[in-house]
All heavy atoms as an XYZ file, in Angstrom:
639
protein
N     -18.366    -10.570      1.893
C     -18.189    -10.262      0.488
C     -18.961    -11.299     -0.325
O     -18.985    -12.474      0.011
C     -16.692    -10.297      0.149
C     -16.388     -9.787     -1.227
S     -14.621     -9.539     -1.523
C     -14.332     -8.128     -0.495
N     -19.564    -10.857     -1.399
C     -20.326    -11.765     -2.234
C     -19.380    -12.662     -3.030
O     -18.174    -12.433     -3.088
C     -21.222    -10.973     -3.204
O     -20.405    -10.167     -4.034
C     -22.221    -10.117     -2.452
N     -19.939    -13.650     -3.674
C     -19.165    -14.601     -4.462
C     -18.416    -13.881     -5.588
O     -18.989    -13.054     -6.290
C     -20.127    -15.636     -5.018
C     -19.479    -16.825     -5.584
C     -20.562    -17.847     -5.875
N     -20.035    -18.862     -6.726
C     -20.187    -20.141     -6.490
N     -20.882    -20.536     -5.458
N     -19.670    -21.024     -7.299
N     -17.169    -14.205     -5.754
C     -16.306    -13.539     -6.733
C     -15.696    -14.585     -7.650
O     -15.215    -15.615     -7.189
C     -15.210    -12.756     -5.997
C     -14.294    -11.997     -6.906
C     -14.660    -10.767     -7.418
C     -13.054    -12.524     -7.258
C     -13.806    -10.059     -8.255
C     -12.198    -11.826     -8.094
C     -12.583    -10.597     -8.594
N     -15.677    -14.316     -8.959
C     -15.103    -15.239     -9.935
C     -13.623    -14.916    -10.133
O     -13.261    -13.971    -10.837
C     -15.849    -15.146    -11.261
C     -15.286    -16.073    -12.318
O     -14.518    -16.998    -11.975
O     -15.631    -15.898    -13.497
N     -12.786    -15.711     -9.487
C     -11.336    -15.511     -9.593
C     -10.775    -16.047    -10.908
O      -9.629    -15.785    -11.231
C     -10.629    -16.219     -8.435
C     -10.781    -15.531     -7.102
C     -11.760    -15.925     -6.193
C      -9.939    -14.490     -6.729
C     -11.897    -15.301     -4.965
C     -10.063    -13.853     -5.505
C     -11.038    -14.267     -4.631
O     -11.169    -13.637     -3.417
N     -11.558    -16.818    -11.667
C     -11.041    -17.478    -12.858
C     -11.281    -16.710    -14.146
O     -10.719    -17.049    -15.181
C     -11.628    -18.892    -12.956
C     -11.332    -19.795    -11.754
C     -11.975    -21.156    -11.935
C      -9.838    -19.922    -11.520
N     -12.113    -15.674    -14.100
C     -12.371    -14.868    -15.285
C     -11.209    -13.933    -15.577
O     -10.415    -13.595    -14.698
N     -11.093    -13.495    -16.820
C     -10.038    -12.565    -17.214
C     -10.204    -11.215    -16.536
O     -11.309    -10.832    -16.143
N      -9.104    -10.492    -16.411
C      -9.137     -9.192    -15.731
C      -8.079     -8.261    -16.275
O      -7.042     -8.693    -16.770
C      -8.920     -9.385    -14.231
N      -8.355     -6.973    -16.167
C      -7.385     -5.936    -16.513
C      -6.994     -5.195    -15.251
O      -7.824     -4.973    -14.374
N      -5.731     -4.836    -15.165
C      -5.226     -4.123    -13.995
C      -4.603     -2.806    -14.451
O      -3.714     -2.794    -15.303
C      -4.179     -4.974    -13.265
C      -3.561     -4.355    -12.021
C      -4.607     -4.172    -10.918
C      -2.423     -5.238    -11.510
N      -5.109     -1.717    -13.880
C      -4.561     -0.387    -14.130
C      -3.716     -0.008    -12.922
O      -4.222      0.059    -11.810
C      -5.678      0.635    -14.313
C      -6.515      0.403    -15.541
C      -7.616     -0.437    -15.499
C      -6.192      1.026    -16.746
C      -8.393     -0.657    -16.621
C      -6.969      0.809    -17.870
C      -8.070     -0.035    -17.805
O      -8.831     -0.247    -18.926
N      -2.444      0.225    -13.137
C      -1.548      0.602    -12.044
C      -1.721      2.076    -11.727
O      -1.959      2.896    -12.619
C      -0.101      0.329    -12.439
N      -1.584      2.412    -10.454
C      -1.594      3.807    -10.043
C      -0.292      4.472    -10.478
O       0.677      3.806    -10.826
N      -0.270      5.789    -10.437
C       0.937      6.525    -10.810
C       1.970      6.422     -9.705
O       1.657      6.541     -8.536
C       0.607      7.989    -11.056
C      -0.209      8.205    -12.297
C      -0.415      9.677    -12.537
C      -1.242      9.874    -13.797
N      -1.485     11.295    -14.055
N       3.197      6.207    -10.099
C       4.306      6.145     -9.162
C       4.729      7.551     -8.775
O       4.891      8.414     -9.629
C       5.482      5.395     -9.788
O       6.596      5.449     -8.953
N       4.924      7.787     -7.487
C       5.364      9.106     -7.027
C       6.808      9.390     -7.415
O       7.199     10.528     -7.583
C       5.213      9.215     -5.505
C       3.791      9.301     -5.058
C       3.702      9.502     -3.575
C       2.259      9.591     -3.146
N       2.128      9.816     -1.717
N       7.599      8.346     -7.578
C       9.013      8.511     -7.909
C       9.226      8.842     -9.381
O      10.341      9.103     -9.801
C       9.777      7.248     -7.541
N       8.167      8.829    -10.152
C       8.301      9.109    -11.569
C       8.727      7.901    -12.378
O       8.814      7.949    -13.585
N       8.999      6.791    -11.687
C       9.364      5.544    -12.357
C       8.073      4.766    -12.569
O       7.332      4.530    -11.635
C      10.330      4.707    -11.508
C      11.584      5.515    -11.205
C      10.663      3.399    -12.189
C      12.460      4.907    -10.136
N       7.822      4.404    -13.793
C       6.592      3.667    -14.029
C       6.798      2.618    -15.101
O       7.582      2.790    -16.016
C       5.459      4.607    -14.427
O       5.738      5.220    -15.661
N       6.094      1.539    -14.933
C       6.062      0.491    -15.933
C       4.777      0.659    -16.723
O       4.202      1.746    -16.748
N       4.324     -0.404    -17.333
C       3.064     -0.318    -18.068
C       1.918      0.075    -17.130
O       1.842     -0.387    -16.004
C       2.865     -1.739    -18.592
C       4.179     -2.413    -18.453
C       4.922     -1.707    -17.378
N       1.062      0.951    -17.595
C      -0.069      1.400    -16.777
C      -1.223      0.400    -16.822
O      -2.028      0.367    -15.914
C      -0.559      2.763    -17.260
C       0.464      3.844    -17.093
C       0.306      4.667    -15.875
N      -1.058      5.153    -15.759
C      -1.651      5.362    -14.605
N      -1.014      5.171    -13.503
N      -2.881      5.782    -14.562
N      -1.330     -0.391    -17.891
C      -2.409     -1.364    -18.025
C      -1.804     -2.716    -18.355
O      -0.878     -2.815    -19.160
C      -3.383     -0.957    -19.129
C      -4.447     -2.001    -19.385
C      -5.561     -2.086    -18.559
C      -4.335     -2.904    -20.433
C      -6.538     -3.050    -18.775
C      -5.304     -3.862    -20.661
C      -6.401     -3.930    -19.834
O      -7.366     -4.886    -20.055
N      -2.351     -3.725    -17.730
C      -1.897     -5.084    -18.008
C      -3.096     -6.019    -17.950
O      -3.921     -5.918    -17.052
C      -0.849     -5.498    -16.978
C      -0.190     -6.799    -17.288
C       1.036     -6.993    -16.436
N       1.532     -8.332    -16.626
C       2.504     -8.872    -15.947
N       3.120     -8.161    -15.018
N       2.888    -10.098    -16.162
N      -3.187     -6.912    -18.915
C      -4.281     -7.876    -18.999
C      -3.797     -9.206    -18.447
O      -2.674     -9.635    -18.707
C      -4.706     -8.040    -20.460
C      -5.882     -8.924    -20.668
C      -7.157     -8.176    -20.393
N      -8.274     -9.124    -20.476
C      -9.394     -9.004    -19.810
N      -9.584     -7.972    -19.032
N     -10.345     -9.884    -19.943
N      -4.676     -9.877    -17.679
C      -4.350    -11.171    -17.070
C      -5.384    -12.210    -17.478
O      -6.564    -11.893    -17.635
C      -4.321    -11.047    -15.542
C      -3.177    -10.231    -15.030
C      -3.272     -8.855    -14.952
C      -1.989    -10.827    -14.639
C      -2.226     -8.083    -14.492
C      -0.928    -10.076    -14.172
C      -1.048     -8.698    -14.101
N      -4.929    -13.435    -17.596
C      -5.795    -14.566    -17.940
C      -6.874    -14.766    -16.879
O      -8.016    -15.081    -17.209
C      -4.939    -15.830    -18.081
C      -5.676    -17.033    -18.605
C      -5.861    -16.992    -20.104
O      -5.116    -16.297    -20.794
O      -6.776    -17.687    -20.570
N      -6.493    -14.600    -15.618
C      -7.466    -14.752    -14.527
C      -7.367    -13.583    -13.554
O      -6.309    -12.960    -13.415
C      -7.251    -16.053    -13.725
O      -6.021    -15.965    -12.995
C      -7.244    -17.287    -14.622
N      -8.467    -13.316    -12.878
C      -8.485    -12.270    -11.848
C      -7.533    -12.632    -10.715
O      -6.883    -11.755    -10.140
C      -9.902    -12.078    -11.323
N      -7.423    -13.912    -10.392
C      -6.526    -14.346     -9.321
C      -5.083    -13.954     -9.629
O      -4.354    -13.488     -8.749
C      -6.637    -15.850     -9.102
N      -4.655    -14.120    -10.876
C      -3.296    -13.732    -11.263
C      -3.111    -12.217    -11.186
O      -2.057    -11.739    -10.762
C      -2.992    -14.220    -12.678
C      -2.914    -15.727    -12.793
C      -2.881    -16.218    -14.231
O      -3.446    -15.559    -15.118
O      -2.277    -17.273    -14.446
N      -4.129    -11.474    -11.575
C      -4.060    -10.017    -11.494
C      -3.950     -9.564    -10.044
O      -3.159     -8.673     -9.720
C      -5.292     -9.390    -12.158
N      -4.724    -10.192     -9.167
C      -4.675     -9.855     -7.745
C      -3.303    -10.174     -7.163
O      -2.743     -9.376     -6.414
C      -5.762    -10.604     -6.983
C      -7.192    -10.157     -7.286
C      -8.187    -11.194     -6.772
C      -7.465     -8.796     -6.690
N      -2.767    -11.327     -7.520
C      -1.443    -11.705     -7.030
C      -0.394    -10.685     -7.464
O       0.428    -10.239     -6.677
C      -1.044    -13.094     -7.524
C       0.385    -13.457     -7.106
C       0.858    -14.700     -7.782
N       0.450    -15.857     -6.995
C       0.523    -17.096     -7.428
N       0.968    -17.356     -8.641
N       0.173    -18.099     -6.661
N      -0.426    -10.313     -8.728
C       0.535     -9.334     -9.230
C       0.380     -8.003     -8.501
O       1.368     -7.389     -8.081
C       0.360     -9.128    -10.738
C       1.283     -8.085    -11.293
C       2.597     -8.395    -11.592
C       0.840     -6.787    -11.490
C       3.460     -7.426    -12.077
C       1.693     -5.811    -11.976
C       3.008     -6.137    -12.279
N      -0.850     -7.534     -8.342
C      -1.101     -6.238     -7.703
C      -0.584     -6.203     -6.269
O       0.011     -5.216     -5.845
C      -2.589     -5.922     -7.726
N      -0.776     -7.274     -5.534
C      -0.405     -7.286     -4.123
C       1.057     -7.677     -3.916
O       1.765     -7.072     -3.109
C      -1.334     -8.232     -3.325
C      -0.863     -8.386     -1.893
C      -2.761     -7.717     -3.368
N       1.537     -8.661     -4.648
C       2.871     -9.203     -4.393
C       3.982     -8.547     -5.214
O       5.117     -8.475     -4.746
C       2.874    -10.713     -4.650
C       1.974    -11.486     -3.703
C       1.999    -12.990     -3.949
O       2.757    -13.455     -4.828
O       1.248    -13.692     -3.260
N       3.690     -8.101     -6.423
C       4.754     -7.640     -7.315
C       4.733     -6.144     -7.632
O       5.770     -5.585     -7.979
C       4.704     -8.412     -8.638
C       4.952     -9.901     -8.425
O       5.706    -10.251     -7.511
O       4.375    -10.708     -9.178
N       3.597     -5.517     -7.533
C       3.494     -4.100     -7.863
C       4.086     -3.263     -6.727
O       3.803     -3.528     -5.559
C       2.022     -3.729     -8.080
C       1.819     -2.341     -8.618
S       0.068     -1.920     -8.811
C      -0.396     -3.005    -10.140
N       4.917     -2.266     -7.042
C       5.458     -1.403     -5.986
C       4.328     -0.726     -5.207
O       3.280     -0.405     -5.775
C       6.273     -0.363     -6.758
C       6.514     -0.952     -8.096
C       5.371     -1.882     -8.367
N       4.570     -0.503     -3.916
C       3.555      0.130     -3.065
C       3.072      1.451     -3.640
O       1.894      1.772     -3.552
C       4.089      0.343     -1.651
C       4.173     -0.948     -0.877
O       3.523     -1.930     -1.211
N       4.989     -0.952      0.159
N       3.974      2.211     -4.232
C       3.594      3.514     -4.775
C       2.593      3.373     -5.919
O       1.771      4.253     -6.128
C       4.819      4.281     -5.245
O       5.481      3.575     -6.279
N       2.640      2.266     -6.653
C       1.694      2.050     -7.745
C       0.423      1.362     -7.261
O      -0.588      1.422     -7.938
C       2.326      1.238     -8.864
C       3.267      2.050     -9.720
C       3.672      1.302    -10.963
O       4.084      0.155    -10.914
N       3.547      1.957    -12.086
N       0.468      0.707     -6.101
C      -0.740      0.086     -5.573
C      -1.785      1.143     -5.250
O      -2.964      0.937     -5.482
C      -0.418     -0.753     -4.341
C       0.303     -2.037     -4.666
C       0.623     -2.846     -3.434
O       0.120     -2.594     -2.354
N       1.482     -3.838     -3.594
N      -1.325      2.266     -4.711
C      -2.249      3.371     -4.427
C      -2.776      3.900     -5.758
O      -2.007      4.262     -6.648
C      -1.550      4.475     -3.654
C      -1.267      4.083     -2.221
C      -0.697      5.235     -1.414
N       0.658      5.643     -1.778
C       1.755      4.963     -1.437
N       1.677      3.834     -0.763
N       2.945      5.413     -1.791
N      -4.059      3.928     -5.896
C      -4.669      4.405     -7.128
C      -4.854      3.333     -8.180
O      -5.355      3.609     -9.264
N      -4.458      2.091     -7.886
C      -4.631      1.019     -8.869
C      -6.104      0.602     -8.929
O      -6.883      0.843     -8.009
C      -3.738     -0.169     -8.541
O      -4.088     -0.722     -7.296
N      -6.464     -0.034    -10.038
C      -7.836     -0.461    -10.232
C      -7.861     -1.776    -11.017
O      -7.153     -1.915    -12.020
C      -8.626      0.600    -10.998
C     -10.082      0.238    -11.181
S     -10.962      1.455    -12.182
C     -10.125      1.277    -13.737
N      -8.664     -2.704    -10.542
C      -8.881     -3.982    -11.224
C     -10.214     -3.895    -11.941
O     -11.205     -3.439    -11.362
C      -8.907     -5.114    -10.190
C      -9.138     -6.521    -10.719
C      -7.907     -7.021    -11.473
C      -9.460     -7.463     -9.575
N     -10.231     -4.311    -13.205
C     -11.473     -4.270    -13.975
C     -11.804     -5.668    -14.492
O     -10.969     -6.317    -15.127
C     -11.341     -3.293    -15.140
C     -12.623     -3.112    -15.907
C     -12.496     -2.042    -16.963
O     -11.671     -2.228    -17.874
O     -13.215     -1.044    -16.870
N     -13.014     -6.099    -14.188
C     -13.512     -7.392    -14.639
C     -14.881     -7.153    -15.237
O     -15.798     -6.724    -14.529
C     -13.596     -8.396    -13.479
C     -12.226     -8.556    -12.838
C     -14.148     -9.728    -13.949
C     -12.242     -9.252    -11.517
N     -15.013     -7.428    -16.530
C     -16.232     -7.089    -17.268
C     -16.519     -5.602    -17.045
O     -15.713     -4.782    -17.381
C     -17.401     -7.982    -16.853
C     -17.158     -9.446    -17.229
O     -16.532     -9.685    -18.280
O     -17.569    -10.332    -16.474
N     -17.616     -5.269    -16.445
C     -17.960     -3.864    -16.199
C     -17.685     -3.446    -14.753
O     -17.883     -2.287    -14.400
C     -19.431     -3.622    -16.529
C     -19.790     -3.875    -17.975
C     -19.116     -2.897    -18.935
O     -19.055     -1.688    -18.624
O     -18.635     -3.354    -19.985
N     -17.252     -4.371    -13.929
C     -17.021     -4.077    -12.509
C     -15.608     -3.574    -12.286
O     -14.655     -4.073    -12.895
C     -17.272     -5.322    -11.674
N     -15.476     -2.598    -11.388
C     -14.163     -2.041    -11.051
C     -13.937     -2.126     -9.554
O     -14.845     -1.924     -8.763
C     -14.083     -0.593    -11.508
C     -14.117     -0.503    -13.020
C     -13.967      0.895    -13.489
N     -13.970      0.880    -14.962
C     -14.234      1.914    -15.695
N     -14.521      3.060    -15.123
N     -14.220      1.818    -16.998
N     -12.690     -2.409     -9.192
C     -12.314     -2.602     -7.791
C     -11.094     -1.737     -7.492
O     -10.098     -1.799     -8.215
C     -11.985     -4.083     -7.531
C     -13.119     -5.007     -7.879
C     -13.250     -5.518     -9.160
C     -14.062     -5.355     -6.933
C     -14.297     -6.370     -9.491
C     -15.111     -6.198     -7.247
C     -15.231     -6.706     -8.536
N     -11.172     -0.955     -6.408
C     -10.054     -0.086     -6.037
C      -9.010     -0.857     -5.234
O      -9.160     -2.053     -4.996
C     -10.544      1.147     -5.282
C     -11.133      0.833     -3.911
O     -10.868     -0.248     -3.336
O     -11.866      1.695     -3.383
N      -7.941     -0.167     -4.803
C      -6.840     -0.858     -4.128
C      -7.269     -1.536     -2.835
O      -6.734     -2.583     -2.484
C      -5.663      0.091     -3.878
C      -5.870      1.051     -2.726
C      -5.954      2.484     -3.151
O      -6.226      2.795     -4.304
N      -5.700      3.370     -2.231
N      -8.220     -0.980     -2.119
C      -8.698     -1.619     -0.884
C      -9.478     -2.895     -1.191
O      -9.337     -3.907     -0.497
C      -9.560     -0.651     -0.076
C      -8.774      0.537      0.405
O      -7.607      0.425      0.770
N      -9.392      1.705      0.391
N     -10.288     -2.855     -2.227
C     -11.037     -4.042     -2.635
C     -10.108     -5.109     -3.209
O     -10.326     -6.300     -3.000
C     -12.109     -3.650     -3.652
C     -13.185     -2.764     -3.045
C     -14.059     -2.126     -4.099
O     -13.569     -1.561     -5.082
N     -15.369     -2.220     -3.901
N      -9.068     -4.680     -3.921
C      -8.075     -5.622     -4.448
C      -7.451     -6.397     -3.289
O      -7.343     -7.619     -3.322
C      -6.994     -4.882     -5.266
C      -7.590     -4.389     -6.593
C      -5.776     -5.763     -5.509
C      -6.691     -3.435     -7.364
N      -7.045     -5.687     -2.258
C      -6.428     -6.338     -1.095
C      -7.407     -7.281     -0.397
O      -7.040     -8.386      0.005
C      -5.908     -5.272     -0.115
C      -5.143     -5.857      1.042
C      -3.880     -6.514      0.517
N      -3.387     -7.506      1.436
C      -2.106     -7.801      1.578
N      -1.186     -7.175      0.869
N      -1.725     -8.729      2.408
N      -8.656     -6.854     -0.263
C      -9.666     -7.694      0.385
C      -9.914     -8.973     -0.413
O     -10.047    -10.061      0.167
C     -10.963     -6.919      0.565
N      -9.943     -8.883     -1.732
C     -10.144    -10.073     -2.566
C      -8.948    -11.010     -2.478
O      -9.095    -12.229     -2.460
C     -10.395     -9.668     -4.020
C     -11.740     -8.999     -4.291
C     -11.743     -8.325     -5.657
C     -12.856    -10.035     -4.185
N      -7.758    -10.450     -2.418
C      -6.542    -11.254     -2.277
C      -6.518    -11.964     -0.925
O      -6.111    -13.117     -0.830
C      -5.320    -10.347     -2.438
C      -3.996    -11.033     -2.205
C      -3.391    -11.760     -3.216
C      -3.346    -10.934     -0.984
C      -2.159    -12.379     -3.013
C      -2.115    -11.544     -0.770
C      -1.535    -12.271     -1.791
O      -0.314    -12.881     -1.582
N      -6.944    -11.287      0.131
C      -6.934    -11.847      1.485
C      -8.111    -12.765      1.779
O      -8.102    -13.462      2.792
C      -6.916    -10.720      2.526
C      -5.596     -9.969      2.555
O      -4.566    -10.547      2.138
O      -5.599     -8.807      2.985
N      -9.111    -12.772      0.927
C     -10.325    -13.567      1.163
C     -10.016    -15.068      1.197
O      -9.119    -15.542      0.490
C     -11.354    -13.273      0.079
N     -10.759    -15.818      2.000
C     -10.544    -17.274      2.083
C     -10.715    -18.002      0.744
O     -10.097    -19.033      0.518
C     -11.606    -17.748      3.081
C     -12.019    -16.540      3.821
C     -11.786    -15.363      2.928
N     -11.515    -17.454     -0.158
C     -11.757    -18.110     -1.445
C     -10.691    -17.874     -2.490
O     -10.766    -18.421     -3.594
N      -9.670    -17.082     -2.180
C      -8.600    -16.818     -3.146
C      -7.919    -18.138     -3.502
O      -7.425    -18.837     -2.613
C      -7.602    -15.811     -2.567
C      -6.465    -15.483     -3.496
C      -6.660    -14.658     -4.590
C      -5.199    -16.021     -3.295
C      -5.621    -14.358     -5.457
C      -4.160    -15.727     -4.159
C      -4.371    -14.896     -5.222
O      -3.349    -14.611     -6.092
N      -7.873    -18.509     -4.793
C      -7.454    -19.864     -5.183
C      -5.948    -20.121     -5.301
O      -5.537    -21.283     -5.377
C      -8.124    -20.064     -6.534
C      -8.151    -18.688     -7.117
C      -8.398    -17.764     -5.933
N      -5.125    -19.105     -5.353
C      -3.686    -19.321     -5.538
C      -2.950    -19.267     -4.214
O      -3.428    -18.681     -3.252
C      -3.127    -18.252     -6.485
C      -3.767    -18.151     -7.880
C      -3.136    -17.008     -8.665
C      -3.656    -19.460     -8.616
N      -1.756    -19.848     -4.196
C      -0.946    -19.756     -2.975
C      -0.419    -18.329     -2.851
O      -0.154    -17.660     -3.847
C       0.210    -20.753     -3.011
O       1.039    -20.492     -4.114
N      -0.300    -17.881     -1.628
C       0.186    -16.531     -1.360
C       1.651    -16.568     -0.972
O       2.087    -17.517     -0.335
C      -0.637    -15.884     -0.248
C      -2.084    -15.658     -0.606
C      -2.867    -15.175      0.610
N      -4.263    -15.011      0.323
C      -5.175    -15.962      0.474
N      -4.834    -17.160      0.901
N      -6.437    -15.734      0.189
N       2.365    -15.525     -1.345
C       3.769    -15.415     -0.961
C       3.829    -15.145      0.531
O       3.110    -14.303      1.047
C       4.417    -14.254     -1.720
C       5.914    -14.145     -1.462
C       6.521    -12.977     -2.198
N       6.344    -13.130     -3.637
C       6.390    -12.118     -4.485
N       6.583    -10.886     -4.044
N       6.236    -12.319     -5.762
N       4.701    -15.853      1.214
C       4.859    -15.623      2.645
C       5.612    -14.332      2.878
O       6.575    -14.026      2.180
C       5.613    -16.790      3.299
C       4.912    -18.148      3.205
C       5.791    -19.219      3.797
C       3.579    -18.099      3.931
N       5.174    -13.579      3.857
C       5.792    -12.272      4.136
C       7.109    -12.418      4.842
O       7.502    -13.351      5.393
C       4.856    -11.433      4.997
């Protein structure tokens, strides 16, 4: 994966929940790292599917979100499973 700026601001669009329960569909984060953490650790699995991270003009789907979170360069501590 190419170099990624985890410190820039990011927007996160949550996927639709199958259960019909949904929170905010869009949320803005101070850093991409915080958005990635929220998407992987706090967002329900049903909303992870179809979610999208947007940074400037670049968009990342749920698979790319997970890959960026799992990458060695991810700057925040990860929640232990």
